[in-house]
N, C-alpha and C positions, 0 to 999 in steps of 0.2 A: 216476726221478731223473737230472737232468741232469748231465754232467760238464763242469768247465771245463778249458781247453785251458792248457799252459804259456803259451803267446803270449798269451791272455787276462788270465791271472795277471800276465806282466811288462807288459804294458800298464797294468793297474790301478799297480802299482808307480812304473812310469815317469811316470804321471800325478798322483801323491799328492804331498801336500803334507807336509813334514817340520813337524811342531808343536813338540814338543821334542826335542832330541838326545838320545842315551844318556846322556852325563855330565850333563845337566840331571835325569832321570829318576833318577838313583843320587842327585843330591844331594839331590833332594827326599826322598826314601826315607830318605837318613842324617839329614836334617833330623829327619823325621816318627820315626824309631827314637830319637833323642836325645829329644825330646819325650815319647815314650813313657816311656824309661828315669827319667827326670824324675819323672814323674806316678805313674809304679808302682814306684818303687824299693825300696820297702817292703812292697809287695803280690805276693799269688799269683795273678796272673792266669790264666785259662785262654785260649788262644788256638784260634781255629778257624776253618779257612778254609769258608767258607759256598757259592763257586761255583766250579765250576771253573774260572773264567778269572781268579780269583784265586790261583790255584797259583803262578804265575811270581812275582807280585807278595809272597805270603806266603814264597817260599822266598828273595827277598830282602831282606824285612823282618827275620823271626824269627831270623835267625842273629846280627842284630845287637842284640836284644833281651837285656838283664842282669838278669833276676830272680831273687830268690833261690830256691834250688834246693835241698830236702833230702829 
């Protein structure tokens, strides 16, 4: 397995294009949470994160969901 140097990582970051800013991503997550809250307001959904890559997204979305808890 080959290793990647810090300079190679920095080069990738320097050459990368920003597609969406952090505020734009947060706004999209907020919008999604609001839509889910409206559609599932009176239900008891089970929320699962299926992929390891979804952990960050789930960590931002799930606290904004307001389902009925008993």
